[in-house]
Predicted model as a PDB file, atoms N, CA, C, CB and O in Angstrom, pLDDT in the B-factor column:
MODEL        1                                                                  
ATOM      1  N   MET A   1     -59.916  37.019 102.594  1.00 87.00           N  
ATOM      2  CA  MET A   1     -59.164  36.385 103.765  1.00 87.00           C  
ATOM      3  C   MET A   1     -60.208  35.789 104.218  1.00 87.00           C  
ATOM      4  CB  MET A   1     -58.411  37.258 104.833  1.00 87.00           C  
ATOM      5  O   MET A   1     -61.389  36.099 104.058  1.00 87.00           O  
ATOM      6  N   SER A   2     -59.687  34.789 104.878  1.00 95.00           N  
ATOM      7  CA  SER A   2     -60.342  33.459 105.984  1.00 95.00           C  
ATOM      8  C   SER A   2     -60.272  34.296 107.586  1.00 95.00           C  
ATOM      9  CB  SER A   2     -58.970  31.593 106.011  1.00 95.00           C  
ATOM     10  O   SER A   2     -59.663  35.332 107.856  1.00 95.00           O  
ATOM     11  N   THR A   3     -60.758  33.803 108.101  1.00 94.00           N  
ATOM     12  CA  THR A   3     -61.768  33.913 109.350  1.00 94.00           C  
ATOM     13  C   THR A   3     -60.745  34.452 110.397  1.00 94.00           C  
ATOM     14  CB  THR A   3     -62.571  32.324 109.877  1.00 94.00           C  
ATOM     15  O   THR A   3     -60.655  35.417 111.156  1.00 94.00           O  
ATOM     16  N   LEU A   4     -59.818  33.047 109.968  1.00 93.00           N  
ATOM     17  CA  LEU A   4     -58.182  32.645 111.075  1.00 93.00           C  
ATOM     18  C   LEU A   4     -57.696  33.854 110.698  1.00 93.00           C  
ATOM     19  CB  LEU A   4     -56.824  31.091 110.642  1.00 93.00           C  
ATOM     20  O   LEU A   4     -58.620  34.574 110.321  1.00 93.00           O  
ATOM     21  N   GLU A   5     -56.860  34.268 110.653  1.00 95.00           N  
ATOM     22  CA  GLU A   5     -56.013  36.045 109.549  1.00 95.00           C  
ATOM     23  C   GLU A   5     -57.520  36.426 110.312  1.00 95.00           C  
ATOM     24  CB  GLU A   5     -55.752  36.255 106.760  1.00 95.00           C  
ATOM     25  O   GLU A   5     -57.572  36.541 111.537  1.00 95.00           O  
ATOM     26  N   LYS A   6     -58.846  36.622 109.359  1.00 95.00           N  
ATOM     27  CA  LYS A   6     -58.498  38.283 109.955  1.00 95.00           C  
ATOM     28  C   LYS A   6     -58.779  37.874 112.277  1.00 95.00           C  
ATOM     29  CB  LYS A   6     -60.537  40.015 108.849  1.00 95.00           C  
ATOM     30  O   LYS A   6     -58.816  38.834 113.047  1.00 95.00           O  
ATOM     31  N   ALA A   7     -58.889  36.654 112.716  1.00 94.00           N  
ATOM     32  CA  ALA A   7     -59.247  36.252 113.843  1.00 94.00           C  
ATOM     33  C   ALA A   7     -57.806  36.615 114.878  1.00 94.00           C  
ATOM     34  CB  ALA A   7     -59.749  34.663 113.661  1.00 94.00           C  
ATOM     35  O   ALA A   7     -57.709  36.709 116.102  1.00 94.00           O  
ATOM     36  N   VAL A   8     -56.657  36.780 113.629  1.00 94.00           N  
ATOM     37  CA  VAL A   8     -55.498  36.381 114.260  1.00 94.00           C  
ATOM     38  C   VAL A   8     -54.206  38.008 114.112  1.00 94.00           C  
ATOM     39  CB  VAL A   8     -54.973  34.700 113.300  1.00 94.00           C  
ATOM     40  O   VAL A   8     -53.225  38.566 114.603  1.00 94.00           O  
ATOM     41  N   GLY A   9     -55.586  38.055 112.684  1.00 95.00           N  
ATOM     42  CA  GLY A   9     -55.646  39.465 113.594  1.00 95.00           C  
ATOM     43  C   GLY A   9     -55.931  41.064 114.575  1.00 95.00           C  
ATOM     44  O   GLY A   9     -55.171  41.905 115.054  1.00 95.00           O  
ATOM     45  N   LEU A  10     -56.827  40.960 114.547  1.00 94.00           N  
ATOM     46  CA  LEU A  10     -57.151  41.173 115.395  1.00 94.00           C  
ATOM     47  C   LEU A  10     -56.840  40.638 117.794  1.00 94.00           C  
ATOM     48  CB  LEU A  10     -58.065  40.976 114.516  1.00 94.00           C  
ATOM     49  O   LEU A  10     -57.125  41.253 118.821  1.00 94.00           O  
ATOM     50  N   MET A  11     -56.230  39.397 117.542  1.00 95.00           N  
ATOM     51  CA  MET A  11     -55.521  38.426 118.688  1.00 95.00           C  
ATOM     52  C   MET A  11     -54.429  39.631 118.395  1.00 95.00           C  
ATOM     53  CB  MET A  11     -55.071  36.373 118.382  1.00 95.00           C  
ATOM     54  O   MET A  11     -54.656  40.574 119.153  1.00 95.00           O  
ATOM     55  N   LYS A  12     -53.483  39.836 117.653  1.00 96.00           N  
ATOM     56  CA  LYS A  12     -52.061  40.819 117.613  1.00 96.00           C  
ATOM     57  C   LYS A  12     -51.525  41.771 118.856  1.00 96.00           C  
ATOM     58  CB  LYS A  12     -52.277  41.905 116.438  1.00 96.00           C  
ATOM     59  O   LYS A  12     -50.575  41.765 119.639  1.00 96.00           O  
ATOM     60  N   ASN A  13     -52.957  42.789 118.519  1.00 94.00           N  
ATOM     61  CA  ASN A  13     -53.059  44.116 119.202  1.00 94.00           C  
ATOM     62  C   ASN A  13     -53.435  43.564 120.966  1.00 94.00           C  
ATOM     63  CB  ASN A  13     -54.497  45.213 118.314  1.00 94.00           C  
ATOM     64  O   ASN A  13     -52.713  44.043 121.840  1.00 94.00           O  
ATOM     65  N   MET A  14     -54.376  42.736 121.320  1.00 95.00           N  
ATOM     66  CA  MET A  14     -54.500  42.221 122.694  1.00 95.00           C  
ATOM     67  C   MET A  14     -53.943  41.505 124.079  1.00 95.00           C  
ATOM     68  CB  MET A  14     -55.029  41.769 122.507  1.00 95.00           C  
ATOM     69  O   MET A  14     -53.400  40.419 124.281  1.00 95.00           O  
ATOM     70  N   PRO A  15     -54.271  42.450 124.822  1.00 96.00           N  
ATOM     71  CA  PRO A  15     -52.527  41.561 125.987  1.00 96.00           C  
ATOM     72  C   PRO A  15     -53.518  40.133 126.142  1.00 96.00           C  
ATOM     73  CB  PRO A  15     -51.891  42.658 128.530  1.00 96.00           C  
ATOM     74  O   PRO A  15     -54.512  39.456 125.880  1.00 96.00           O  
ATOM     75  N   GLU A  16     -52.079  40.415 126.903  1.00 94.00           N  
ATOM     76  CA  GLU A  16     -51.917  37.838 127.195  1.00 94.00           C  
ATOM     77  C   GLU A  16     -52.949  38.182 127.355  1.00 94.00           C  
ATOM     78  CB  GLU A  16     -50.969  36.379 128.792  1.00 94.00           C  
ATOM     79  O   GLU A  16     -53.715  38.105 126.394  1.00 94.00           O  
ATOM     80  N   SER A  17     -53.555  38.838 128.923  1.00 94.00           N  
ATOM     81  CA  SER A  17     -54.721  37.288 129.518  1.00 94.00           C  
ATOM     82  C   SER A  17     -56.031  37.731 128.693  1.00 94.00           C  
ATOM     83  CB  SER A  17     -55.268  37.184 131.787  1.00 94.00           C  
ATOM     84  O   SER A  17     -57.139  37.688 129.228  1.00 94.00           O  
ATOM     85  N   LYS A  18     -55.922  37.990 127.886  1.00 95.00           N  
ATOM     86  CA  LYS A  18     -57.288  38.152 127.305  1.00 95.00           C  
ATOM     87  C   LYS A  18     -57.235  37.621 125.757  1.00 95.00           C  
ATOM     88  CB  LYS A  18     -57.767  39.782 127.393  1.00 95.00           C  
ATOM     89  O   LYS A  18     -57.994  38.190 124.973  1.00 95.00           O  
ATOM     90  N   ILE A  19     -55.891  35.942 124.956  1.00 95.00           N  
ATOM     91  CA  ILE A  19     -55.349  35.712 124.169  1.00 95.00           C  
ATOM     92  C   ILE A  19     -55.453  34.454 125.187  1.00 95.00           C  
ATOM     93  CB  ILE A  19     -54.271  36.536 123.584  1.00 95.00           C  
ATOM     94  O   ILE A  19     -56.247  33.727 124.590  1.00 95.00           O  
ATOM     95  N   GLU A  20     -55.133  33.847 126.277  1.00 95.00           N  
ATOM     96  CA  GLU A  20     -55.394  33.030 127.500  1.00 95.00           C  
ATOM     97  C   GLU A  20     -56.831  32.723 127.287  1.00 95.00           C  
ATOM     98  CB  GLU A  20     -55.085  33.790 128.948  1.00 95.00           C  
ATOM     99  O   GLU A  20     -57.191  31.724 126.664  1.00 95.00           O  
ATOM    100  N   THR A  21     -58.089  34.045 128.085  1.00 95.00           N  
ATOM    101  CA  THR A  21     -59.411  33.548 127.218  1.00 95.00           C  
ATOM    102  C   THR A  21     -59.803  32.713 126.449  1.00 95.00           C  
ATOM    103  CB  THR A  21     -59.751  34.110 126.613  1.00 95.00           C  
ATOM    104  O   THR A  21     -60.406  31.652 126.608  1.00 95.00           O  
ATOM    105  N   ILE A  22     -59.231  33.529 125.122  1.00 94.00           N  
ATOM    106  CA  ILE A  22     -59.389  33.153 124.509  1.00 94.00           C  
ATOM    107  C   ILE A  22     -59.368  31.464 123.806  1.00 94.00           C  
ATOM    108  CB  ILE A  22     -59.040  33.925 124.380  1.00 94.00           C  
ATOM    109  O   ILE A  22     -60.200  30.686 123.338  1.00 94.00           O  
ATOM    110  N   TYR A  23     -57.988  31.478 124.051  1.00 94.00           N  
ATOM    111  CA  TYR A  23     -57.211  30.191 124.241  1.00 94.00           C  
ATOM    112  C   TYR A  23     -57.859  28.954 124.827  1.00 94.00           C  
ATOM    113  CB  TYR A  23     -56.118  30.466 125.077  1.00 94.00           C  
ATOM    114  O   TYR A  23     -57.695  27.806 124.415  1.00 94.00           O  
ATOM    115  N   ALA A  24     -58.782  29.423 126.067  1.00 94.00           N  
ATOM    116  CA  ALA A  24     -59.315  28.232 127.075  1.00 94.00           C  
ATOM    117  C   ALA A  24     -60.597  28.008 126.073  1.00 94.00           C  
ATOM    118  CB  ALA A  24     -59.753  28.742 129.010  1.00 94.00           C  
ATOM    119  O   ALA A  24     -61.307  27.224 125.443  1.00 94.00           O  
ATOM    120  N   PHE A  25     -60.306  29.304 126.443  1.00 93.00           N  
ATOM    121  CA  PHE A  25     -62.584  28.711 125.919  1.00 93.00           C  
ATOM    122  C   PHE A  25     -62.932  28.111 123.882  1.00 93.00           C  
ATOM    123  CB  PHE A  25     -64.210  31.298 126.044  1.00 93.00           C  
ATOM    124  O   PHE A  25     -64.064  27.992 123.414  1.00 93.00           O  
ATOM    125  N   ILE A  26     -60.959  27.719 122.690  1.00 92.00           N  
ATOM    126  CA  ILE A  26     -60.954  26.988 121.611  1.00 92.00           C  
ATOM    127  C   ILE A  26     -61.540  26.209 122.168  1.00 92.00           C  
ATOM    128  CB  ILE A  26     -59.907  26.628 120.949  1.00 92.00           C  
ATOM    129  O   ILE A  26     -62.758  26.033 122.176  1.00 92.00           O  
ATOM    130  N   ARG A  27     -60.354  25.394 122.943  1.00 93.00           N  
ATOM    131  CA  ARG A  27     -60.267  24.627 123.797  1.00 93.00           C  
ATOM    132  C   ARG A  27     -61.693  23.332 124.965  1.00 93.00           C  
ATOM    133  CB  ARG A  27     -59.568  25.660 124.353  1.00 93.00           C  
ATOM    134  O   ARG A  27     -61.831  22.257 125.549  1.00 93.00           O  
ATOM    135  N   PHE A  28     -62.186  24.304 124.666  1.00 93.00           N  
ATOM    136  CA  PHE A  28     -63.698  23.638 125.582  1.00 93.00           C  
ATOM    137  C   PHE A  28     -64.408  23.786 124.314  1.00 93.00           C  
ATOM    138  CB  PHE A  28     -64.586  24.676 127.193  1.00 93.00           C  
ATOM    139  O   PHE A  28     -64.785  22.665 123.974  1.00 93.00           O  
ATOM    140  N   ILE A  29     -64.574  24.206 123.910  1.00 92.00           N  
ATOM    141  CA  ILE A  29     -65.449  24.482 122.302  1.00 92.00           C  
ATOM    142  C   ILE A  29     -64.836  22.774 121.379  1.00 92.00           C  
ATOM    143  CB  ILE A  29     -64.529  26.606 121.115  1.00 92.00           C  
ATOM    144  O   ILE A  29     -65.411  21.839 120.821  1.00 92.00           O  
ATOM    145  N   ASN A  30     -63.605  23.097 121.630  1.00 90.00           N  
ATOM    146  CA  ASN A  30     -62.764  21.885 120.588  1.00 90.00           C  
ATOM    147  C   ASN A  30     -63.187  20.798 121.652  1.00 90.00           C  
ATOM    148  CB  ASN A  30     -60.646  22.049 120.253  1.00 90.00           C  
ATOM    149  O   ASN A  30     -63.270  19.681 121.142  1.00 90.00           O  
ATOM    150  N   SER A  31     -63.418  20.833 122.734  1.00 88.00           N  
ATOM    151  CA  SER A  31     -63.737  19.625 123.951  1.00 88.00           C  
ATOM    152  C   SER A  31     -65.063  19.188 123.686  1.00 88.00           C  
ATOM    153  CB  SER A  31     -63.697  20.164 125.638  1.00 88.00           C  
ATOM    154  O   SER A  31     -64.882  18.073 123.196  1.00 88.00           O  
ATOM    155  N   GLU A  32     -66.149  19.372 123.711  1.00 79.00           N  
ATOM    156  CA  GLU A  32     -67.424  19.285 123.172  1.00 79.00           C  
ATOM    157  C   GLU A  32     -67.161  19.358 122.176  1.00 79.00           C  
ATOM    158  CB  GLU A  32     -68.364  20.017 123.446  1.00 79.00           C  
ATOM    159  O   GLU A  32     -67.919  20.260 122.534  1.00 79.00           O  
ATOM    160  N   GLN A  33     -66.767  19.392 120.852  1.00 71.00           N  
ATOM    161  CA  GLN A  33     -67.240  19.163 119.877  1.00 71.00           C  
ATOM    162  C   GLN A  33     -66.760  17.853 119.792  1.00 71.00           C  
ATOM    163  CB  GLN A  33     -67.035  20.038 118.944  1.00 71.00           C  
ATOM    164  O   GLN A  33     -67.768  17.148 119.746  1.00 71.00           O  
ATOM    165  N   ASP A  34     -65.709  17.108 119.744  1.00 64.00           N  
ATOM    166  CA  ASP A  34     -65.082  16.071 119.371  1.00 64.00           C  
ATOM    167  C   ASP A  34     -64.441  14.651 120.167  1.00 64.00           C  
ATOM    168  CB  ASP A  34     -64.283  16.679 118.861  1.00 64.00           C  
ATOM    169  O   ASP A  34     -63.664  13.718 119.963  1.00 64.00           O  
ATOM    170  N   GLU A  35     -65.817  15.489 121.734  1.00 62.00           N  
ATOM    171  CA  GLU A  35     -65.997  14.888 122.700  1.00 62.00           C  
ATOM    172  C   GLU A  35     -64.756  14.182 123.435  1.00 62.00           C  
ATOM    173  CB  GLU A  35     -66.911  14.151 122.341  1.00 62.00           C  
ATOM    174  O   GLU A  35     -64.804  13.157 124.114  1.00 62.00           O  
ATOM    175  N   ILE A  36     -63.257  15.232 123.044  1.00 51.00           N  
ATOM    176  CA  ILE A  36     -62.606  15.369 123.810  1.00 51.00           C  
ATOM    177  C   ILE A  36     -62.726  14.313 125.367  1.00 51.00           C  
ATOM    178  CB  ILE A  36     -62.768  16.661 123.795  1.00 51.00           C  
ATOM    179  O   ILE A  36     -63.897  14.377 125.742  1.00 51.00           O  
ATOM    180  N   ALA A  37     -61.949  13.475 126.255  1.00 55.00           N  
ATOM    181  CA  ALA A  37     -61.516  12.963 127.860  1.00 55.00           C  
ATOM    182  C   ALA A  37     -62.142  14.479 128.523  1.00 55.00           C  
ATOM    183  CB  ALA A  37     -59.316  12.606 128.217  1.00 55.00           C  
ATOM    184  O   ALA A  37     -61.593  15.568 128.357  1.00 55.00           O  
ATOM    185  N   PRO A  38     -62.798  14.361 128.925  1.00 55.00           N  
ATOM    186  CA  PRO A  38     -62.104  15.881 130.009  1.00 55.00           C  
ATOM    187  C   PRO A  38     -61.159  16.453 130.672  1.00 55.00           C  
ATOM    188  CB  PRO A  38     -62.446  16.106 130.873  1.00 55.00           C  
ATOM    189  O   PRO A  38     -60.638  17.566 130.736  1.00 55.00           O  
ATOM    190  N   GLU A  39     -61.010  14.969 131.372  1.00 56.00           N  
ATOM    191  CA  GLU A  39     -59.557  14.823 131.479  1.00 56.00           C  
ATOM    192  C   GLU A  39     -57.958  15.647 130.744  1.00 56.00           C  
ATOM    193  CB  GLU A  39     -59.607  13.573 131.103  1.00 56.00           C  
ATOM    194  O   GLU A  39     -56.785  15.784 131.090  1.00 56.00           O  
ATOM    195  N   ASN A  40     -58.697  15.968 129.752  1.00 56.00           N  
ATOM    196  CA  ASN A  40     -57.202  16.296 129.352  1.00 56.00           C  
ATOM    197  C   ASN A  40     -57.009  17.931 129.429  1.00 56.00           C  
ATOM    198  CB  ASN A  40     -56.851  15.711 127.696  1.00 56.00           C  
ATOM    199  O   ASN A  40     -55.995  18.553 129.113  1.00 56.00           O  
ATOM    200  N   HIS A  41     -58.231  18.457 129.925  1.00 55.00           N  
ATOM    201  CA  HIS A  41     -58.645  19.779 129.981  1.00 55.00           C  
ATOM    202  C   HIS A  41     -58.436  19.868 131.897  1.00 55.00           C  
ATOM    203  CB  HIS A  41     -60.467  20.013 129.158  1.00 55.00           C  
ATOM    204  O   HIS A  41     -58.892  19.109 132.752  1.00 55.00           O  
ATOM    205  N   LEU A  42     -57.238  21.588 132.104  1.00 65.00           N  
ATOM    206  CA  LEU A  42     -56.896  22.185 133.730  1.00 65.00           C  
ATOM    207  C   LEU A  42     -58.735  22.232 133.399  1.00 65.00           C  
ATOM    208  CB  LEU A  42     -55.548  24.176 134.183  1.00 65.00           C  
ATOM    209  O   LEU A  42     -59.455  22.509 132.440  1.00 65.00           O  
ATOM    210  N   PRO A  43     -58.967  21.644 135.261  1.00 70.00           N  
ATOM    211  CA  PRO A  43     -59.665  22.672 135.359  1.00 70.00           C  
ATOM    212  C   PRO A  43     -59.849  23.982 135.199  1.00 70.00           C  
ATOM    213  CB  PRO A  43     -59.791  22.624 135.924  1.00 70.00           C  
ATOM    214  O   PRO A  43     -60.898  24.291 134.633  1.00 70.00           O  
ATOM    215  N   LYS A  44     -58.895  25.138 135.643  1.00 69.00           N  
ATOM    216  CA  LYS A  44     -58.776  26.274 135.418  1.00 69.00           C  
ATOM    217  C   LYS A  44     -59.416  26.748 133.440  1.00 69.00           C  
ATOM    218  CB  LYS A  44     -57.115  26.441 135.904  1.00 69.00           C  
ATOM    219  O   LYS A  44     -60.231  27.574 133.029  1.00 69.00           O  
ATOM    220  N   GLU A  45     -58.666  25.885 132.839  1.00 72.00           N  
ATOM    221  CA  GLU A  45     -59.514  26.084 131.172  1.00 72.00           C  
ATOM    222  C   GLU A  45     -60.296  26.321 131.028  1.00 72.00           C  
ATOM    223  CB  GLU A  45     -59.786  25.380 130.329  1.00 72.00           C  
ATOM    224  O   GLU A  45     -60.720  27.242 130.330  1.00 72.00           O  
ATOM    225  N   ARG A  46     -61.176  25.070 132.054  1.00 72.00           N  
ATOM    226  CA  ARG A  46     -62.535  25.324 131.462  1.00 72.00           C  
ATOM    227  C   ARG A  46     -62.848  26.489 132.529  1.00 72.00           C  
ATOM    228  CB  ARG A  46     -63.698  23.887 131.425  1.00 72.00           C  
ATOM    229  O   ARG A  46     -63.082  27.649 132.191  1.00 72.00           O  
ATOM    230  N   ALA A  47     -62.817  25.967 134.060  1.00 74.00           N  
ATOM    231  CA  ALA A  47     -63.854  27.653 134.442  1.00 74.00           C  
ATOM    232  C   ALA A  47     -63.784  28.634 133.149  1.00 74.00           C  
ATOM    233  CB  ALA A  47     -62.991  28.846 136.019  1.00 74.00           C  
ATOM    234  O   ALA A  47     -64.725  28.944 132.418  1.00 74.00           O  
ATOM    235  N   MET A  48     -62.237  29.101 133.045  1.00 71.00           N  
ATOM    236  CA  MET A  48     -62.557  30.594 131.952  1.00 71.00           C  
ATOM    237  C   MET A  48     -63.502  30.453 130.369  1.00 71.00           C  
ATOM    238  CB  MET A  48     -60.762  31.211 131.339  1.00 71.00           C  
ATOM    239  O   MET A  48     -64.221  31.171 129.674  1.00 71.00           O  
ATOM    240  N   ALA A  49     -62.887  28.863 130.363  1.00 74.00           N  
ATOM    241  CA  ALA A  49     -63.757  29.038 129.749  1.00 74.00           C  
ATOM    242  C   ALA A  49     -65.485  28.885 129.597  1.00 74.00           C  
ATOM    243  CB  ALA A  49     -63.246  28.680 129.229  1.00 74.00           C  
ATOM    244  O   ALA A  49     -66.205  29.279 128.679  1.00 74.00           O  
ATOM    245  N   GLU A  50     -65.811  28.227 130.738  1.00 75.00           N  
ATOM    246  CA  GLU A  50     -67.223  28.197 131.251  1.00 75.00           C  
ATOM    247  C   GLU A  50     -67.780  29.782 131.521  1.00 75.00           C  
ATOM    248  CB  GLU A  50     -67.245  27.269 132.710  1.00 75.00           C  
ATOM    249  O   GLU A  50     -68.829  30.314 131.160  1.00 75.00           O  
ATOM    250  N   LYS A  51     -67.142  30.076 131.959  1.00 74.00           N  
ATOM    251  CA  LYS A  51     -67.353  31.613 132.855  1.00 74.00           C  
ATOM    252  C   LYS A  51     -67.131  32.065 131.312  1.00 74.00           C  
ATOM    253  CB  LYS A  51     -65.974  32.316 134.451  1.00 74.00           C  
ATOM    254  O   LYS A  51     -67.416  32.928 132.142  1.00 74.00           O  
ATOM    255  N   HIS A  52     -67.013  32.258 130.524  1.00 72.00           N  
ATOM    256  CA  HIS A  52     -66.751  33.590 129.379  1.00 72.00           C  
ATOM    257  C   HIS A  52     -67.766  33.112 128.001  1.00 72.00           C  
ATOM    258  CB  HIS A  52     -64.665  33.717 128.758  1.00 72.00           C  
ATOM    259  O   HIS A  52     -67.907  33.803 126.992  1.00 72.00           O  
ATOM    260  N   ALA A  53     -68.498  31.599 128.275  1.00 67.00           N  
ATOM    261  CA  ALA A  53     -69.042  30.917 126.939  1.00 67.00           C  
ATOM    262  C   ALA A  53     -70.464  31.276 127.657  1.00 67.00           C  
ATOM    263  CB  ALA A  53     -68.577  29.001 126.472  1.00 67.00           C  
ATOM    264  O   ALA A  53     -71.191  31.365 126.668  1.00 67.00           O  
ATOM    265  N   THR A  54     -71.204  31.507 128.668  1.00 59.00           N  
ATOM    266  CA  THR A  54     -72.417  32.488 128.972  1.00 59.00           C  
ATOM    267  C   THR A  54     -72.623  34.484 128.681  1.00 59.00           C  
ATOM    268  CB  THR A  54     -72.476  32.208 130.595  1.00 59.00           C  
ATOM    269  O   THR A  54     -73.475  35.326 128.396  1.00 59.00           O  
ATOM    270  N   ASN A  55     -71.161  34.338 129.008  1.00 52.00           N  
ATOM    271  CA  ASN A  55     -71.413  36.427 128.333  1.00 52.00           C  
ATOM    272  C   ASN A  55     -71.508  36.218 127.148  1.00 52.00           C  
ATOM    273  CB  ASN A  55     -69.981  37.864 128.444  1.00 52.00           C  
ATOM    274  O   ASN A  55     -71.666  37.156 126.367  1.00 52.00           O  
TER     275      ASN A  55                                                      
ENDMDL                                                                          
END                                                                             
């Protein structure tokens, strides 16, 4: 089983608020890795991702 399949399996039982946090974090990581223009990211998503990246 791939890492992605394992992650999806875990997320199936999570509340929607946690899924939103995970999504924001993934977008944040992707933006740093690919150097996507910051204007493509909503301020709320960026703030959530930064908050959870330091915890």
